[in-house]
ZAMARMAR-591044 format. One record per residue: residue in one letter; x, y, z of N, C-alpha, C, CB in turn. Coordinates in steps of 0.05 Angstrom, whole numbers, padded with zeros to 5 digits, always signed. Glycine has a CB too. Example, Ala and Ser with C-alpha at 12.3 -4.5 7.8 and 13.67 -1.06 7.14 Angstrom:
A+00264-00114+00156+00246-00090+00156+00264-00066+00156+00226-00089+00181S+00257-00045+00142+00273-00021+00143+00258+00001+00157+00282-00012+00114
end
This chain:
M-00291-00406+00064-00309-00384+00072-00330-00401+00093-00326-00371+00041T-00334-00404+00119-00360-00419+00126-00384-00403+00127-00359-00433+00151N-00371-00373+00141-00389-00351+00146-00413-00346+00127-00374-00328+00148T-00436-00351+00136-00452-00335+00109-00456-00313+00105-00475-00339+00104N-00444-00288+00121-00445-00266+00114-00419-00256+00095-00450-00254+00136F-00407-00274+00077-00393-00272+00059-00402-00274+00038-00378-00284+00060A-00389-00263+00014-00402-00275-00012-00376-00283-00032-00424-00250-00027V-00381-00302-00034-00363-00313-00056-00364-00316-00086-00360-00335-00051T-00352-00310-00103-00358-00311-00130-00334-00324-00150-00364-00281-00137S-00332-00342-00170-00313-00344-00185-00318-00349-00215-00297-00361-00173G-00294-00356-00229-00307-00356-00256-00285-00351-00273-00330-00335-00260Y-00284-00356-00302-00265-00358-00317-00260-00336-00331-00267-00378-00330A-00234-00317-00339-00231-00298-00361-00216-00308-00375-00223-00273-00356D-00233-00308-00399-00219-00312-00426-00202-00296-00431-00234-00310-00447V-00179-00304-00444-00146-00288-00454-00144-00305-00485-00110-00299-00426P-00125-00289-00497-00118-00302-00522-00106-00326-00517-00102-00287-00538G-00114-00350-00534-00104-00376-00531-00110-00392-00510-00080-00377-00532G-00127-00383-00482-00127-00396-00459-00152-00385-00440-00098-00392-00447Y-00150-00387-00412-00172-00382-00396-00158-00381-00365-00195-00407-00401I-00161-00354-00354-00154-00354-00325-00177-00358-00303-00142-00328-00319F-00171-00378-00284-00188-00381-00263-00180-00358-00241-00186-00410-00253Y-00211-00340-00235-00207-00324-00210-00225-00330-00193-00208-00297-00213K-00222-00314-00163-00244-00320-00149-00243-00293-00134-00244-00348-00132T-00270-00279-00123-00267-00259-00110-00284-00266-00088-00272-00235-00124V-00275-00255-00058-00286-00259-00036-00290-00232-00016-00272-00279-00025G-00308-00226-00007-00311-00205+00014-00340-00218+00024-00312-00169+00001S-00343-00194+00049-00364-00194+00071-00386-00180+00048-00354-00172+00105L-00414-00184+00055-00433-00177+00041-00438-00141+00037-00455-00192+00054D-00419-00133+00052-00408-00105+00058-00388-00096+00035-00393-00106+00088T-00372-00105+00040-00352-00103+00019-00346-00115-00003-00335-00105+00026A-00363-00128-00005-00374-00144-00040-00379-00124-00054-00404-00166-00044T-00397-00106-00043-00406-00088-00058-00395-00058-00056-00432-00090-00053S-00388-00057-00033-00379-00024-00037-00348-00021-00020-00407+00001-00021G-00342-00040-00016-00315-00042-00008-00288-00037-00017-00314-00059-00005R-00260-00034-00017-00241-00034-00022-00233-00056-00041-00231-00032-00003D-00231-00055-00064-00215-00075-00078-00192-00076-00074-00216-00075-00103V-00172-00108-00071-00150-00112-00067-00148-00135-00087-00145-00116-00039V-00128-00140-00106-00114-00159-00120-00085-00171-00112-00114-00148-00144L-00096-00196-00109-00074-00212-00100-00061-00229-00118-00082-00226-00080L-00027-00231-00123-00015-00241-00143+00006-00261-00137-00006-00221-00158N+00005-00283-00139+00011-00312-00125+00040-00309-00132-00005-00343-00138P+00062-00331-00112+00090-00331-00127+00087-00351-00148+00117-00340-00109G+00107-00350-00160+00109-00365-00189+00094-00399-00187+00148-00369-00199A+00111-00417-00163+00103-00444-00166+00073-00444-00149+00127-00466-00154A+00060-00431-00136+00041-00434-00120+00011-00425-00139+00050-00418-00095D-00007-00435-00125-00038-00425-00138-00051-00403-00117-00064-00455-00141M-00068-00399-00120-00082-00376-00106-00092-00391-00080-00110-00362-00126R-00088-00414-00072-00093-00430-00040-00067-00409-00021-00081-00477-00042V-00048-00397-00033-00026-00393-00022-00042-00367+00003+00000-00384-00048W-00065-00363-00009-00069-00332+00004-00096-00349+00020-00077-00296-00022D-00099-00369+00023-00122-00374+00043-00119-00361+00072-00124-00405+00047S-00098-00363+00086-00101-00346+00110-00099-00318+00110-00085-00353+00126T-00088-00308+00093-00091-00273+00088-00120-00268+00084-00075-00259+00057V-00130-00290+00059-00164-00279+00049-00178-00285+00078-00183-00303+00018E-00173-00299+00098-00195-00298+00122-00199-00273+00136-00188-00317+00143W-00174-00258+00142-00181-00231+00157-00180-00205+00127-00150-00225+00188L-00174-00208+00108-00171-00185+00090-00203-00185+00074-00142-00189+00068S-00210-00209+00074-00240-00195+00060-00261-00189+00078-00256-00214+00039R-00250-00186+00101-00272-00170+00121-00272-00142+00119-00266-00174+00152I-00250-00131+00105-00240-00101+00098-00241-00091+00077-00217-00097+00101A-00239-00110+00055-00237-00107+00028-00249-00126+00005-00213-00107+00026R-00256-00122-00009-00260-00138-00039-00240-00151-00045-00264-00121-00064V-00231-00178-00042-00205-00194-00042-00212-00204-00075-00202-00222-00014T-00191-00204-00100-00191-00218-00123-00169-00227-00122-00197-00206-00147M-00169-00257-00127-00141-00279-00131-00146-00294-00161-00139-00308-00103F-00126-00299-00169-00127-00321-00191-00103-00336-00192-00131-00310-00217D-00112-00357-00205-00083-00378-00218-00073-00365-00241-00090-00411-00230Y-00044-00363-00241-00027-00355-00271-00037-00380-00288+00014-00354-00268R-00026-00374-00312-00028-00395-00333-00010-00424-00325-00016-00382-00361D-00016-00444-00331+00004-00466-00325+00003-00474-00291+00036-00455-00333S-00015-00463-00277-00027-00474-00249-00054-00471-00250-00018-00461-00224G-00054-00482-00221-00085-00482-00209-00105-00495-00237-00096-00445-00199L-00127-00478-00233-00147-00488-00252-00149-00473-00274-00172-00490-00240S-00130-00455-00282-00119-00439-00304-00109-00457-00327-00096-00420-00294S-00114-00447-00353-00108-00460-00374-00068-00462-00379-00126-00442-00397L-00060-00483-00398-00037-00489-00399-00032-00468-00421-00032-00520-00403A-00006-00460-00418+00004-00439-00448+00012-00457-00467+00033-00416-00445T+00005-00449-00494+00019-00457-00517+00028-00449-00531+00013-00465-00528E+00024-00417-00530+00039-00399-00546+00047-00368-00527+00018-00393-00575K+00065-00359-00533+00076-00330-00516+00051-00316-00512+00100-00309-00534Y+00045-00305-00481+00027-00292-00476+00031-00268-00462+00013-00306-00466D+00018-00250-00458+00023-00222-00441+00013-00224-00414+00009-00197-00454E+00032-00222-00400+00033-00229-00370+00012-00200-00363+00072-00230-00352I+00009-00183-00369+00002-00162-00364-00030-00158-00371+00020-00147-00376E-00035-00167-00394-00061-00165-00401-00076-00183-00391-00064-00164-00425D-00059-00213-00377-00074-00237-00362-00089-00222-00340-00052-00261-00348V-00072-00199-00328-00082-00191-00299-00109-00173-00308-00056-00171-00278R-00099-00152-00326-00120-00140-00341-00150-00151-00342-00111-00141-00366A-00143-00174-00355-00169-00187-00364-00182-00201-00340-00163-00208-00387V-00170-00209-00316-00179-00218-00293-00199-00192-00276-00151-00229-00277M-00182-00174-00278-00196-00149-00262-00222-00139-00277-00176-00123-00260D-00221-00139-00305-00247-00141-00322-00269-00153-00310-00243-00154-00346A-00261-00178-00317-00283-00201-00309-00294-00200-00278-00268-00232-00313A-00279-00190-00265-00285-00200-00234-00303-00163-00231-00244-00210-00207G-00298-00149-00250-00312-00121-00237-00295-00098-00227-00328-00129-00212V-00270-00107-00227-00260-00091-00216-00240-00060-00227-00248-00110-00204E-00250-00045-00222-00238-00020-00243-00205-00012-00235-00260+00013-00238R-00199-00018-00206-00182+00003-00192-00179-00012-00167-00197+00035-00188A-00153-00019-00160-00146-00035-00141-00121-00030-00119-00141-00056-00155V-00119-00040-00095-00087-00041-00083-00083-00071-00097-00083-00040-00041L-00059-00071-00111-00049-00104-00119-00024-00108-00097-00036-00109-00160I-00025-00133-00088-00006-00142-00073+00004-00167-00083-00014-00144-00046G+00030-00165-00089+00035-00191-00099+00070-00203-00093+00028-00188-00132V+00068-00228-00084+00092-00237-00066+00108-00253-00094+00081-00260-00034S+00133-00245-00088+00164-00262-00110+00155-00248-00135+00165-00308-00117D+00148-00267-00157+00140-00266-00184+00119-00252-00186+00137-00290-00195G+00099-00252-00167+00072-00237-00162+00086-00201-00166+00057-00247-00124G+00104-00200-00149+00113-00170-00144+00125-00157-00173+00138-00170-00117R+00139-00173-00187+00145-00167-00208+00117-00157-00226+00160-00189-00216R+00104-00180-00230+00083-00173-00248+00063-00149-00241+00068-00197-00252L+00057-00153-00219+00047-00117-00210+00053-00091-00217+00052-00111-00188L+00080-00094-00212+00099-00069-00221+00094-00070-00253+00135-00073-00212A+00095-00086-00269+00102-00085-00296+00067-00082-00307+00123-00116-00308F+00048-00092-00288+00022-00084-00294+00016-00051-00284+00002-00106-00278A+00026-00044-00262+00026-00012-00251+00040+00009-00272+00045-00009-00221H+00062-00003-00287+00074+00013-00308+00057+00023-00332+00096-00002-00318R+00039-00003-00337+00023-00002-00364+00002+00017-00359+00010-00031-00374Y-00014+00004-00340-00042+00014-00329-00041+00033-00301-00061-00013-00323P-00030+00051-00303-00030+00068-00271-00055+00076-00265-00012+00098-00269E-00073+00076-00279-00102+00093-00278-00114+00066-00257-00124+00099-00316R-00110+00043-00261-00120+00020-00250-00113+00013-00225-00115+00001-00265V-00089+00024-00216-00074+00015-00188-00076+00042-00166-00036+00005-00194E-00087+00029-00147-00088+00048-00125-00068+00050-00112-00104+00045-00108R-00052+00029-00110-00024+00020-00093-00010-00002-00104-00031+00012-00064A+00007-00006-00110+00023-00028-00117+00043-00038-00088+00041-00017-00145V+00046-00063-00086+00056-00074-00058+00069-00098-00063+00033-00080-00037P+00094-00098-00077+00107-00116-00084+00127-00124-00056+00122-00107-00111V+00117-00152-00052+00130-00169-00027+00147-00188-00032+00111-00184-00011S+00176-00184-00028+00198-00199-00033+00197-00205-00065+00198-00225-00014A+00196-00184-00082+00193-00184-00106+00221-00200-00126+00188-00154-00110S+00213-00220-00143+00234-00228-00161+00236-00220-00187+00236-00251-00163F+00260-00208-00190+00262-00204-00224+00288-00217-00229+00263-00169-00236G+00302-00235-00227+00312-00241-00238+00346-00225-00232+00295-00241-00258P+00360-00224-00259+00387-00211-00257+00388-00185-00255+00403-00216-00277F+00408-00168-00240+00405-00136-00235+00423-00128-00255+00413-00123-00203P+00402-00099-00265+00420-00086-00285+00444-00073-00280+00407-00068-00298D+00463-00065-00287+00483-00055-00276+00482-00054-00245+00487-00030-00287P+00493-00087-00234+00494-00095-00213+00523-00087-00197+00488-00120-00217T+00517-00081-00167+00540-00069-00151+00554-00096-00148+00532-00051-00120E+00575-00096-00131+00587-00123-00120+00572-00143-00112+00604-00121-00100E+00560-00129-00089+00545-00136-00069+00514-00145-00080+00546-00113-00049E+00502-00143-00100+00486-00154-00122+00495-00178-00134+00485-00136-00142T+00517-00171-00151+00533-00192-00157+00535-00221-00152+00549-00186-00152A+00554-00217-00127+00557-00236-00100+00530-00251-00089+00568-00217-00074A+00504-00236-00084+00486-00241-00074+00466-00260-00097+00477-00215-00065R+00467-00255-00130+00454-00261-00147+00474-00295-00152+00451-00234-00171E+00503-00293-00145+00513-00322-00153+00506-00339-00129+00547-00324-00160V+00501-00333-00110+00484-00355-00085+00457-00363-00096+00476-00338-00052M+00442-00340-00110+00422-00356-00121+00415-00368-00141+00409-00349-00119L+00437-00365-00168+00443-00385-00181+00452-00409-00181+00450-00381-00190K+00465-00411-00157+00470-00441-00139+00452-00457-00136+00477-00440-00111H+00432-00439-00119+00409-00457-00118+00391-00468-00141+00394-00445-00103F+00392-00450-00154+00377-00451-00182+00381-00475-00199+00386-00428-00199E+00414-00477-00196+00430-00500-00209+00420-00531-00194+00467-00494-00204H+00416-00528-00164+00421-00545-00145+00389-00561-00160+00426-00532-00108V+00362-00539-00156+00343-00558-00155+00328-00563-00184+00323-00548-00134I+00343-00549-00205+00340-00562-00235+00355-00585-00230+00353-00545-00263A+00377-00598-00217+00389-00623-00215+00371-00646-00210+00408-00622-00195L+00358-00634-00188+00337-00652-00169+00309-00662-00187+00325-00631-00140R+00311-00645-00213+00290-00656-00231+00291-00682-00234+00290-00644-00257N+00315-00698-00239+00328-00721-00249+00311-00740-00232+00362-00723-00244P+00291-00759-00234+00279-00773-00222+00300-00794-00199+00262-00785-00242E+00323-00798-00208+00335-00810-00196+00347-00796-00171+00349-00821-00211L+00346-00772-00173+00358-00751-00150+00330-00738-00132+00378-00722-00168G+00307-00754-00140+00279-00750-00124+00258-00737-00138+00282-00733-00099G+00264-00725-00163+00242-00714-00184+00228-00684-00170+00214-00742-00189V+00208-00681-00178+00188-00664-00170+00186-00656-00135+00163-00678-00181P+00178-00681-00122+00179-00674-00097+00209-00666-00081+00165-00695-00085A+00224-00675-00090+00251-00668-00076+00259-00644-00083+00274-00685-00082V+00246-00627-00111+00254-00596-00115+00232-00581-00097+00253-00584-00151G+00209-00591-00092+00190-00578-00073+00206-00575-00043+00161-00599-00071E+00216-00596-00040+00224-00594-00011+00250-00577-00008+00228-00622+00001A+00268-00579-00029+00293-00564-00031+00282-00534-00034+00313-00574-00057D+00273-00526-00048+00267-00497-00060+00251-00484-00036+00248-00497-00090I+00231-00496-00020+00217-00485+00003+00237-00482+00022+00194-00500+00013A+00255-00501+00026+00267-00500+00044+00291-00474+00048+00275-00524+00043A+00294-00472+00023+00317-00446+00016+00307-00421+00016+00329-00447-00012W+00277-00421+00010+00267-00397+00002+00246-00382+00029+00251-00404-00028A+00244-00411+00046+00223-00397+00066+00228-00417+00094+00185-00400+00053P+00257-00408+00106+00266-00425+00136+00251-00415+00153+00297-00422+00148K+00235-00398+00156+00218-00385+00179+00189-00394+00179+00217-00353+00175L+00182-00411+00156+00152-00419+00160+00142-00434+00181+00144-00434+00141P+00121-00439+00196+00111-00461+00208+00110-00482+00191+00087-00457+00218E+00114-00510+00207+00108-00533+00198+00091-00544+00170+00096-00540+00217H+00064-00531+00189+00040-00534+00165+00046-00521+00144+00013-00524+00170E+00052-00501+00143+00055-00475+00122+00072-00482+00100+00070-00447+00137R+00098-00495+00115+00117-00509+00100+00102-00537+00080+00142-00519+00124R+00093-00551+00093+00079-00572+00082+00060-00567+00055+00064-00583+00103R+00043-00549+00064+00026-00541+00043+00039-00523+00020+00004-00525+00056L+00060-00510+00023+00073-00500+00000+00087-00521-00017+00091-00481+00009V+00100-00538-00002+00110-00559-00021+00098-00579-00033+00125-00572-00011A+00069-00579-00018+00052-00593-00033+00043-00582-00059+00030-00598-00017M+00043-00552-00062+00037-00533-00076+00047-00537-00102+00045-00511-00066Q+00074-00540-00095+00101-00538-00113+00093-00566-00133+00136-00542-00092V+00092-00578-00116+00089-00615-00128+00069-00616-00144+00081-00642-00103Q+00047-00599-00137+00024-00600-00150+00029-00585-00176+00002-00590-00134A+00043-00575-00169+00049-00553-00195+00070-00559-00217+00059-00526-00184W+00070-00590-00212+00091-00607-00227+00099-00597-00262+00077-00640-00226Y+00082-00588-00276+00087-00574-00303+00092-00556-00301+00072-00572-00319W+00088-00532-00286+00107-00508-00283+00131-00515-00275+00098-00488-00265V+00137-00532-00255+00167-00539-00241+00185-00548-00272+00164-00572-00213M+00173-00563-00287+00191-00572-00303+00189-00560-00334+00190-00602-00302L+00174-00541-00335+00175-00521-00354+00210-00519-00367+00164-00491-00337E+00212-00526-00389+00237-00523-00404+00234-00488-00408+00237-00544-00435D+00209-00478-00425+00214-00453-00436+00188-00440-00425+00219-00453-00469Y+00187-00415-00412+00167-00399-00402+00158-00382-00429+00177-00382-00376L+00135-00385-00427+00122-00367-00452+00110-00334-00441+00092-00387-00466G+00107-00335-00418+00098-00306-00412+00112-00284-00413+00091-00305-00391V+00106-00265-00429+00123-00239-00428+00113-00218-00418+00131-00229-00452E+00122-00191-00415+00118-00176-00398+00130-00142-00415+00132-00190-00371L+00140-00127-00405+00146-00102-00417+00170-00108-00433+00150-00080-00396D+00175-00093-00454+00197-00095-00474+00209-00065-00474+00186-00104-00506P+00230-00057-00462+00247-00071-00437+00232-00077-00417+00267-00054-00424P+00246-00099-00394+00225-00104-00375+00230-00086-00353+00224-00133-00366V+00204-00089-00340+00198-00067-00320+00226-00061-00299+00170-00078-00300A+00236-00087-00295+00264-00083-00279+00284-00063-00284+00278-00105-00282E+00282-00054-00313+00299-00034-00323+00285-00006-00329+00311-00045-00346R+00256-00010-00316+00239+00021-00320+00231+00029-00288+00205+00018-00343L+00245+00019-00268+00226+00026-00242+00219+00053-00243+00241+00022-00213S+00239+00073-00249+00242+00103-00248+00216+00116-00261+00268+00113-00263E+00198+00095-00284+00180+00105-00301+00151+00103-00281+00181+00086-00330I+00157+00081-00263+00131+00077-00242+00119+00106-00230+00143+00057-00213R+00095+00100-00238+00078+00135-00228+00053+00124-00211+00062+00161-00263V+00056+00107-00193+00036+00099-00172+00048+00104-00142+00028+00068-00175P+00031+00098-00130+00041+00095-00105+00056+00061-00092+00017+00104-00091V+00082+00064-00080+00094+00030-00083+00097+00022-00055+00126+00026-00100S+00092+00010-00044+00101+00008-00016+00118-00024-00012+00073+00012+00005V+00140-00027-00010+00163-00056-00015+00157-00070+00014+00206-00045-00019L+00156-00092+00012+00158-00113+00036+00183-00132+00033+00129-00133+00038S+00195-00134+00048+00214-00153+00046+00224-00169+00078+00239-00138+00032G+00227-00193+00076+00235-00205+00094+00263-00213+00099+00222-00222+00094K+00278-00198+00125+00296-00216+00138+00316-00246+00132+00281-00221+00155H+00297-00259+00129+00309-00285+00122+00307-00294+00098+00300-00302+00135D+00297-00283+00080+00302-00279+00050+00327-00285+00036+00297-00254+00045F+00327-00296+00009+00356-00296-00004+00364-00265-00001+00356-00308-00040Q+00394-00262+00003+00397-00227+00006+00392-00219-00025+00434-00212+00018G+00398-00234-00048+00390-00226-00072+00363-00215-00075+00393-00246-00088T+00342-00228-00061+00314-00211-00068+00312-00192-00045+00284-00233-00070Q+00328-00192-00022+00325-00167+00000+00338-00142-00018+00347-00174+00033L+00365-00148-00038+00372-00133-00052+00354-00114-00068+00385-00146-00064W+00333-00133-00078+00316-00121-00100+00297-00103-00090+00302-00142-00117S+00294-00107-00060+00274-00090-00047+00283-00068-00039+00261-00101-00025K+00308-00063-00038+00328-00043-00031+00324-00024-00055+00358-00053-00027R+00328-00035-00079+00330-00021-00105+00308-00013-00108+00339-00035-00127L+00283-00025-00110+00253-00016-00114+00256+00011-00101+00229-00037-00100A+00265+00009-00073+00255+00034-00058+00268+00053-00069+00259+00037-00028R+00296+00048-00069+00314+00072-00092+00301+00084-00113+00337+00059-00109E+00297+00071-00130+00294+00078-00160+00261+00083-00168+00308+00053-00179V+00247+00070-00147+00216+00079-00158+00206+00098-00133+00191+00046-00164E+00199+00126-00153+00194+00151-00136+00180+00146-00120+00186+00172-00146G+00181+00158-00094+00162+00158-00068+00157+00132-00059+00134+00170-00072A+00170+00111-00066+00174+00079-00051+00180+00085-00027+00198+00057-00062T+00167+00064-00008+00175+00060+00022+00182+00031+00022+00151+00068+00045L+00203+00025+00041+00209+00003+00045+00207-00009+00070+00229+00001+00038T+00186-00032+00084+00188-00051+00108+00202-00067+00100+00166-00063+00118E+00222-00075+00126+00232-00105+00126+00224-00117+00150+00262-00108+00123L+00212-00142+00152+00199-00153+00174+00224-00177+00185+00166-00166+00164D+00230-00166+00211+00252-00189+00228+00244-00220+00222+00250-00185+00265E+00219-00226+00222+00216-00253+00222+00206-00265+00200+00201-00260+00241G+00206-00248+00175+00197-00258+00149+00214-00269+00132+00186-00240+00136D+00204-00291+00112+00228-00299+00098+00212-00292+00071+00240-00333+00103H+00221-00303+00051+00199-00298+00028+00171-00302+00024+00205-00310+00010Y+00159-00317+00042+00133-00309+00045+00126-00300+00075+00116-00331+00036T+00127-00277+00074+00121-00259+00094+00096-00266+00101+00123-00231+00087M+00069-00267+00087+00040-00269+00091+00041-00293+00110+00021-00273+00063L+00065-00317+00107+00059-00340+00121+00082-00348+00147+00058-00362+00098S+00094-00326+00144+00120-00337+00157+00123-00308+00179+00150-00343+00130A+00108-00287+00175+00108-00271+00201+00078-00254+00200+00139-00248+00203P+00053-00278+00198+00029-00264+00192+00022-00239+00202+00010-00277+00198K+00024-00233+00231+00012-00219+00243+00028-00188+00232+00011-00230+00272E+00050-00194+00234+00065-00162+00217+00055-00160+00197+00099-00158+00208F+00051-00182+00180+00041-00175+00149+00019-00160+00150+00033-00201+00130E-00003-00173+00169-00031-00169+00165-00031-00138+00177-00051-00193+00181A-00013-00128+00195-00013-00097+00209+00001-00086+00187+00004-00090+00243F+00014-00094+00171+00020-00077+00147+00005-00065+00123+00037-00088+00137V-00011-00085+00114-00032-00092+00102-00058-00071+00114-00035-00123+00107R-00060-00072+00132-00081-00058+00148-00074-00037+00147-00087-00064+00173G-00045-00026+00154-00039+00001+00158-00042+00020+00132-00011+00001+00169L-00036+00002+00102-00041+00010+00077-00064+00017+00072-00035-00005+00061L-00091+00002+00081-00111+00005+00075-00128+00023+00088-00117-00013+00074A-00125+00035+00113-00121+00052+00138-00141+00079+00124-00082+00060+00148
end
C-alpha cells in the first residue's frame, strides 16, 4: 500500500508446533471501526494472491490474510495440526472477533470447517470455487467429473520428476488447467507462487486435519449465512461441488460468473468485486 491513509499491521500467531504469519490492512477508518473480512488462500499460493483484491477491499473493510503452514512466511508443519484452530489463532492475534470469511479453493473448505466449529465468529461464509476432494455418495455426473480431475492430478504428480520438468513444469501445467481465463500477468504470478511453494508442491504427506467426519459430509449442519461463488471455466468437478454446497447448506445461495475460472478474483475481477461489495453492502 502506498496510500498513507492506510494502516498495515503484521505479525505472527503462535500455534502448537509452529507459527502463522498474518497481515491486516485497512483505511484509518476501517482499521478501527470497519467490518472485518478474513481471506483464505488457495492451497498452492500465499497471501500475495489477494494483492489486487486488497487494493479495493481494504477501503471498505479491515482485511486480514495469512499464510498457511508450509507456505509463505509461516512455519513448516512437522506434526499433525488443526487447520481450524490455525484460523482461530490468526483471528485472535489480529483482534478479529467476528468476520466475513472469503476463501478460494482449499480456502473455501477451510472456512466452512471453521464456520461449522465456530459459527459465532462468522458473519458470513463465502466459499469461492471451494475444493473438497471426493464426493460423498456421488451422482454419475459427479463421478465422471472427479475422474477428469484425478487424471489431471496424476499428470502433475508425474511432472514432479526432474526429467519431466520438476516443480516449474508442475506450476505451468496446474495453473493452465485450473485457470484458463487468467490474464497473462496474473498467470505468471500464480505460476511463480506455486514454484516458490515447492515444499508444499512436493509434500508426500499433508499434516493438516479438519473436522472428523470432514465438513464435506456435514454441510447440512452449517448454521451461518453462506454465499457460494463459482466460475464457469473451472473444472466441472469444482462447479458441481459449488452446486452441492448450494443444495445442502441451509439457505445458501450460488452465483456463477461467466468469465470466471478457479480464481475468479483474478480472472473476473470486476464481477468478483461487485459480488463481494454486494455482500458487504
